[in-house]
KOLKOL-721052 format. One record per residue: chain; x, y, z of N, C-alpha, C in turn; residue in three letters. Coordinates in Angstrom, 2 decimals. Example, Ala and Ser with C-alpha at 12.3 -4.5 7.8 and 13.67 -1.06 7.14 Angstrom:
<atoms>
   chaine       n.u       n.v       n.w      ca.u      ca.v      ca.w       c.u       c.v       c.w   residu
        A     13.19     -5.69      7.80     12.30     -4.50      7.80     13.20     -3.30      7.80      ALA
        A     12.85     -2.25      7.08     13.67     -1.06      7.14     12.90      0.03      7.87      SER
</atoms>
This chain:
<atoms>
   chaine       n.u       n.v       n.w      ca.u      ca.v      ca.w       c.u       c.v       c.w   residu
        A    -11.51    -83.27    -54.89    -11.22    -82.08    -54.12     -9.81    -81.58    -54.39      MET
        A     -8.88    -82.50    -54.47     -7.49    -82.10    -54.71     -7.34    -81.50    -56.11      LEU
        A     -8.08    -82.01    -57.08     -8.03    -81.43    -58.42     -8.48    -79.98    -58.39      ARG
        A     -9.58    -79.68    -57.70    -10.05    -78.30    -57.63     -9.12    -77.43    -56.79      LEU
        A     -8.52    -78.00    -55.76     -7.53    -77.22    -55.00     -6.38    -76.84    -55.92      ARG
        A     -5.97    -77.75    -56.80     -4.90    -77.43    -57.74     -5.34    -76.34    -58.72      GLN
        A     -6.61    -76.35    -59.14     -7.14    -75.28    -59.99     -6.97    -73.94    -59.30      VAL
        A     -7.31    -73.87    -57.99     -7.18    -72.62    -57.25     -5.71    -72.21    -57.12      MET
        A     -4.85    -73.15    -56.78     -3.42    -72.85    -56.63     -2.86    -72.32    -57.94      ILE
        A     -3.20    -72.97    -59.03     -2.71    -72.53    -60.33     -3.21    -71.13    -60.67      ASP
        A     -4.47    -70.83    -60.35     -5.02    -69.50    -60.63     -4.32    -68.42    -59.80      ALA
        A     -4.03    -68.72    -58.54     -3.37    -67.75    -57.67     -1.91    -67.53    -58.11      MET
        A     -1.27    -68.60    -58.59      0.13    -68.51    -59.00      0.27    -67.96    -60.41      ALA
        A     -0.79    -68.01    -61.20     -0.74    -67.53    -62.56     -0.15    -68.54    -63.54      GLY
        A      0.10    -69.76    -63.09      0.66    -70.80    -63.96      0.38    -72.15    -63.33      ALA
        A      0.38    -73.18    -64.16      0.16    -74.53    -63.67      1.34    -75.00    -62.84      ALA
        A      1.03    -75.61    -61.72      2.07    -76.11    -60.83      2.07    -77.63    -60.79      GLY
        A      3.00    -78.16    -60.07      3.12    -79.61    -59.92      1.99    -80.15    -59.06      ALA
        A      1.51    -81.33    -59.40      0.45    -81.98    -58.63      0.98    -83.21    -57.92      ALA
        A      2.29    -83.31    -57.75      2.88    -84.50    -57.14      2.61    -84.61    -55.64      ASP
        A      2.00    -83.61    -55.05      1.68    -83.61    -53.62      0.34    -84.29    -53.34      TRP
        A     -0.47    -84.53    -54.35     -1.82    -85.05    -54.15     -1.84    -86.38    -53.39      HIS
        A     -1.04    -87.34    -53.79     -1.06    -88.66    -53.15     -0.68    -88.58    -51.68      ALA
        A      0.28    -87.74    -51.35      0.68    -87.61    -49.96     -0.36    -86.86    -49.13      GLU
        A     -1.09    -85.96    -49.76     -2.09    -85.15    -49.06     -3.39    -85.91    -48.80      SER
        A     -3.73    -86.84    -49.66     -5.04    -87.50    -49.60     -5.36    -88.18    -48.28      LEU
        A     -4.45    -88.95    -47.64     -4.81    -89.58    -46.36     -5.18    -88.57    -45.26      PRO
        A     -4.46    -87.46    -45.20     -4.77    -86.45    -44.19     -6.12    -85.80    -44.49      THR
        A     -6.36    -85.47    -45.75     -7.65    -84.88    -46.14     -8.79    -85.83    -45.79      LEU
        A     -8.62    -87.11    -46.10     -9.65    -88.11    -45.80     -9.93    -88.18    -44.31      THR
        A     -8.90    -88.18    -43.50     -9.07    -88.23    -42.04     -9.77    -86.98    -41.52      ALA
        A     -9.39    -85.82    -42.02    -10.04    -84.57    -41.59    -11.51    -84.56    -41.96      GLU
        A    -11.84    -85.01    -43.15    -13.24    -85.05    -43.58    -14.07    -86.03    -42.77      LEU
        A    -13.43    -87.07    -42.26    -14.15    -88.11    -41.51    -14.52    -87.68    -40.10      ALA
        A    -13.98    -86.60    -39.60    -14.23    -86.15    -38.23    -15.38    -85.13    -38.21      ASP
        A    -16.60    -85.56    -37.86    -17.74    -84.65    -37.90    -17.67    -83.53    -36.86      PRO
        A    -16.87    -83.69    -35.83    -16.74    -82.66    -34.80    -15.43    -81.89    -34.93      ASP
        A    -14.72    -82.08    -36.02    -13.43    -81.43    -36.20    -13.55    -79.97    -36.56      GLY
        A    -12.41    -79.34    -36.73    -12.35    -77.91    -37.04    -12.10    -77.65    -38.53      ASP
        A    -12.35    -78.64    -39.36    -12.19    -78.52    -40.81    -13.51    -78.84    -41.48      PHE
        A    -13.86    -78.05    -42.49    -15.08    -78.33    -43.25    -14.84    -78.04    -44.72      ALA
        A    -15.52    -78.79    -45.55    -15.48    -78.56    -46.99    -16.89    -78.74    -47.53      ALA
        A    -17.25    -77.87    -48.46    -18.55    -77.94    -49.11    -18.30    -77.98    -50.61      PHE
        A    -19.02    -78.84    -51.30    -18.79    -79.05    -52.73    -20.11    -79.05    -53.49      VAL
        A    -19.98    -78.87    -54.80    -21.10    -79.03    -55.73    -20.63    -80.04    -56.77      VAL
        A    -21.46    -81.05    -57.02    -21.14    -82.04    -58.05    -21.16    -81.40    -59.44      ASP
        A    -20.29    -81.88    -60.29    -20.22    -81.37    -61.66    -21.47    -81.81    -62.41      HIS
        A    -22.19    -80.88    -63.05    -23.45    -81.25    -63.70    -23.30    -82.11    -64.96      PRO
        A    -22.13    -82.06    -65.59    -21.94    -82.82    -66.83    -20.96    -83.98    -66.70      GLU
        A    -20.27    -84.08    -65.57    -19.26    -85.15    -65.41    -19.51    -85.90    -64.11      ARG
        A    -20.25    -87.01    -64.17    -20.53    -87.80    -62.96    -19.22    -88.19    -62.25      PRO
        A    -19.24    -88.03    -60.94    -18.08    -88.38    -60.13    -17.07    -87.27    -60.00      GLY
        A    -17.26    -86.16    -60.69    -16.35    -85.02    -60.59    -17.04    -83.89    -59.83      ALA
        A    -16.25    -83.00    -59.30    -16.79    -81.84    -58.59    -16.73    -80.59    -59.47      LEU
        A    -17.73    -79.74    -59.32    -17.75    -78.47    -60.03    -17.17    -77.36    -59.18      ALA
        A    -17.38    -77.43    -57.86    -16.90    -76.36    -56.98    -16.53    -76.92    -55.62      ALA
        A    -15.61    -76.23    -54.99    -15.09    -76.61    -53.67    -14.85    -75.36    -52.85      LEU
        A    -15.24    -75.41    -51.60    -14.88    -74.38    -50.61    -14.48    -75.12    -49.35      VAL
        A    -13.33    -74.76    -48.78    -12.86    -75.41    -47.56    -12.36    -74.36    -46.58      ALA
        A    -12.53    -74.66    -45.30    -12.08    -73.74    -44.27    -11.82    -74.46    -42.97      GLY
        A    -11.24    -73.73    -42.06    -10.91    -74.29    -40.76    -11.18    -73.27    -39.66      THR
        A    -11.45    -73.79    -38.48    -11.61    -72.95    -37.29    -10.32    -73.00    -36.48      LEU
        A     -9.97    -71.88    -35.90     -8.80    -71.81    -35.03     -9.20    -71.10    -33.74      GLU
        A     -8.54    -71.48    -32.68     -8.73    -70.77    -31.42     -7.52    -69.87    -31.19      TYR
        A     -7.80    -68.63    -30.85     -6.78    -67.68    -30.44     -7.28    -67.05    -29.15      ARG
        A     -6.40    -66.74    -28.26     -6.83    -66.14    -26.98     -7.71    -64.94    -27.28      ILE
        A     -8.84    -64.86    -26.59     -9.80    -63.80    -26.82     -9.23    -62.41    -26.54      GLY
        A    -10.03    -61.42    -26.91     -9.67    -60.02    -26.69    -10.97    -59.21    -26.65      ARG
        A    -10.86    -57.94    -26.35    -12.05    -57.08    -26.33    -12.71    -57.12    -27.71      ALA
        A    -14.02    -57.29    -27.71    -14.76    -57.36    -28.95    -14.76    -58.75    -29.60      GLY
        A    -13.94    -59.64    -29.08    -13.86    -61.00    -29.63    -13.40    -61.95    -28.52      HIS
        A    -14.19    -62.03    -27.43    -13.73    -62.73    -26.23    -13.58    -64.24    -26.37      PRO
        A    -14.35    -64.87    -27.28    -14.26    -66.33    -27.40    -13.05    -66.78    -28.22      ARG
        A    -12.52    -65.92    -29.06    -11.30    -66.23    -29.80    -11.43    -67.26    -30.88      GLY
        A    -12.64    -67.56    -31.33    -12.82    -68.54    -32.41    -12.79    -67.80    -33.75      ARG
        A    -11.82    -68.15    -34.60    -11.66    -67.51    -35.90    -11.80    -68.53    -37.01      ASP
        A    -12.42    -68.12    -38.08    -12.52    -68.97    -39.26    -11.52    -68.52    -40.31      GLY
        A    -11.06    -69.47    -41.09    -10.16    -69.16    -42.19    -10.58    -69.97    -43.41      TYR
        A    -10.90    -69.27    -44.49    -11.23    -69.90    -45.76     -9.93    -70.03    -46.54      VAL
        A     -9.56    -71.24    -46.90     -8.27    -71.40    -47.55     -8.33    -72.05    -48.91      PHE
        A     -9.50    -72.43    -49.36     -9.58    -73.04    -50.68    -10.96    -72.81    -51.26      SER
        A    -11.02    -72.04    -52.33    -12.26    -71.81    -53.07    -11.92    -72.00    -54.54      VAL
        A    -12.60    -72.93    -55.18    -12.31    -73.17    -56.60    -13.55    -73.67    -57.31      ALA
        A    -13.67    -73.25    -58.55    -14.73    -73.73    -59.43    -14.07    -74.21    -60.72      THR
        A    -14.51    -75.35    -61.21    -14.00    -75.86    -62.47    -14.21    -74.78    -63.53      ASP
        A    -13.17    -74.44    -64.29    -13.29    -73.35    -65.26    -14.46    -73.48    -66.23      PRO
        A    -14.84    -74.70    -66.58    -15.91    -74.86    -67.57    -17.31    -74.63    -67.02      GLU
        A    -17.45    -74.49    -65.69    -18.80    -74.26    -65.11    -18.83    -73.03    -64.20      VAL
        A    -17.97    -72.08    -64.45    -17.96    -70.87    -63.63    -19.16    -69.99    -63.97      ARG
        A    -19.44    -69.06    -63.05    -20.51    -68.07    -63.19    -21.90    -68.70    -63.12      ARG
        A    -22.02    -69.79    -62.37    -23.32    -70.45    -62.17    -23.77    -70.39    -60.71      ARG
        A    -23.00    -69.73    -59.86    -23.38    -69.60    -58.45    -22.91    -70.73    -57.56      GLY
        A    -22.09    -71.63    -58.08    -21.65    -72.78    -57.28    -20.74    -72.35    -56.13      TYR
        A    -19.77    -71.49    -56.40    -18.87    -71.05    -55.33    -19.64    -70.27    -54.28      ALA
        A    -20.58    -69.45    -54.70    -21.41    -68.70    -53.75    -22.18    -69.66    -52.85      ARG
        A    -22.82    -70.66    -53.43    -23.59    -71.62    -52.63    -22.69    -72.32    -51.62      ALA
        A    -21.51    -72.72    -52.04    -20.57    -73.37    -51.12    -20.11    -72.41    -50.03      CYS
        A    -19.80    -71.17    -50.41    -19.36    -70.18    -49.41    -20.46    -69.91    -48.39      MET
        A    -21.69    -69.80    -48.84    -22.79    -69.55    -47.90    -22.91    -70.68    -46.89      GLU
        A    -22.72    -71.91    -47.32    -22.75    -73.04    -46.38    -21.57    -73.00    -45.42      GLU
        A    -20.40    -72.68    -45.92    -19.23    -72.59    -45.04    -19.41    -71.46    -44.02      LEU
        A    -19.93    -70.32    -44.44    -20.17    -69.22    -43.50    -21.17    -69.63    -42.43      LEU
        A    -22.20    -70.38    -42.80    -23.18    -70.89    -41.83    -22.48    -71.83    -40.84      ARG
        A    -21.61    -72.70    -41.35    -20.85    -73.63    -40.51    -20.00    -72.86    -39.50      TRP
        A    -19.31    -71.82    -39.97    -18.51    -70.98    -39.06    -19.39    -70.34    -37.98      PHE
        A    -20.52    -69.75    -38.39    -21.41    -69.10    -37.42    -21.92    -70.10    -36.39      ARG
        A    -22.32    -71.28    -36.84    -22.84    -72.31    -35.93    -21.80    -72.74    -34.90      ASP
        A    -20.54    -72.58    -35.22    -19.46    -72.98    -34.31    -18.86    -71.81    -33.56      ARG
        A    -19.49    -70.64    -33.63    -19.10    -69.50    -32.82    -17.94    -68.67    -33.32      GLY
        A    -17.63    -68.75    -34.60    -16.54    -67.92    -35.13    -16.92    -66.45    -35.03      ALA
        A    -16.00    -65.66    -34.56    -16.22    -64.22    -34.44    -15.78    -63.44    -35.65      GLY
        A    -14.85    -64.01    -36.41    -14.41    -63.38    -37.65    -13.88    -64.46    -38.58      LYS
        A    -13.85    -64.13    -39.85    -13.41    -65.06    -40.87    -12.45    -64.33    -41.81      ILE
        A    -11.33    -64.92    -42.06    -10.34    -64.35    -42.97    -10.17    -65.22    -44.19      ASP
        A     -9.70    -64.60    -45.26     -9.33    -65.32    -46.48     -8.40    -64.44    -47.30      LEU
        A     -7.71    -65.06    -48.23     -6.93    -64.33    -49.23     -7.72    -64.40    -50.52      HIS
        A     -7.92    -63.24    -51.16     -8.77    -63.20    -52.35     -7.96    -62.86    -53.59      ALA
        A     -8.25    -63.57    -54.66     -7.73    -63.17    -55.96     -8.56    -61.98    -56.44      SER
        A     -8.03    -61.23    -57.36     -8.77    -60.09    -57.90    -10.08    -60.54    -58.54      ALA
        A    -10.05    -61.69    -59.21    -11.25    -62.20    -59.88    -12.34    -62.59    -58.90      ALA
        A    -11.95    -63.07    -57.72    -12.94    -63.54    -56.74    -13.38    -62.46    -55.76      ALA
        A    -12.68    -61.34    -55.73    -13.01    -60.30    -54.75    -14.46    -59.83    -54.81      GLU
        A    -15.08    -59.66    -55.97    -16.49    -59.24    -55.98    -17.42    -60.23    -55.26      PRO
        A    -17.17    -61.52    -55.40    -17.98    -62.52    -54.70    -17.85    -62.32    -53.19      LEU
        A    -16.62    -62.22    -52.71    -16.41    -62.08    -51.26    -16.98    -60.76    -50.74      TYR
        A    -16.81    -59.70    -51.49    -17.37    -58.41    -51.08    -18.89    -58.49    -50.97      ALA
        A    -19.52    -59.21    -51.90    -20.99    -59.34    -51.85    -21.45    -60.15    -50.64      SER
        A    -20.55    -60.95    -50.07    -20.86    -61.72    -48.87    -20.49    -60.98    -47.59      LEU
        A    -19.93    -59.76    -47.73    -19.62    -58.93    -46.57    -18.15    -58.83    -46.21      GLY
        A    -17.27    -59.50    -46.92    -15.83    -59.40    -46.64    -15.31    -58.04    -47.07      PHE
        A    -14.34    -57.52    -46.33    -13.71    -56.25    -46.67    -12.19    -56.44    -46.65      VAL
        A    -11.50    -55.64    -47.45    -10.04    -55.66    -47.45     -9.54    -55.14    -46.12      ARG
        A     -8.42    -55.66    -45.66     -7.82    -55.20    -44.41     -6.33    -55.01    -44.61      LYS
        A     -5.75    -54.09    -43.85     -4.29    -53.98    -43.91     -3.70    -55.23    -43.27      PRO
        A     -2.73    -55.82    -43.90     -2.23    -57.11    -43.43     -0.75    -57.03    -43.07      ASP
        A     -0.46    -56.99    -41.79      0.95    -56.96    -41.38      1.53    -58.36    -41.20      PRO
        A      0.95    -59.38    -41.85      1.37    -60.74    -41.59      2.77    -61.02    -42.13      SER
        A      3.41    -61.97    -41.51      4.72    -62.46    -41.93      4.64    -63.98    -41.95      MET
        A      5.60    -64.63    -42.58      5.54    -66.09    -42.68      6.93    -66.67    -42.53      ARG
        A      7.00    -67.82    -41.88      8.20    -68.64    -41.78      7.86    -70.00    -42.34      LEU
        A      8.56    -70.44    -43.35      8.33    -71.76    -43.93      9.29    -72.73    -43.27      VAL
        A      8.75    -73.81    -42.68      9.58    -74.82    -41.99      9.83    -76.01    -42.88      LEU
</atoms>
């Protein structure tokens, strides 16, 4: 999973990045995956030619935000990692994973789902019903 997450990060950054964070990230990822009632989910497709490797990964999380008109329950989904091994792209693996993640979000009452899309992936997301939105977001790195 971490290898495919690095594939996505590298694609978004336009260059290969450091993978020295993998060892530190693995225990938290393992704990999150072990919680069947948690707010984190990942769906994968096994690599068809490389046993033990993954071909595609989609991961997302649920968040609670105080409700509002039109969205009273305040459950929001966020897709934060979608990646397909470059050698097996265009086979529908990312779509299959996304469809499962969207079902998971719906089953848990998410009222909306957000993601950041690369230009290459935008057609996939648009075909699933995602639309571009004006984004006034800001960020503070701690």
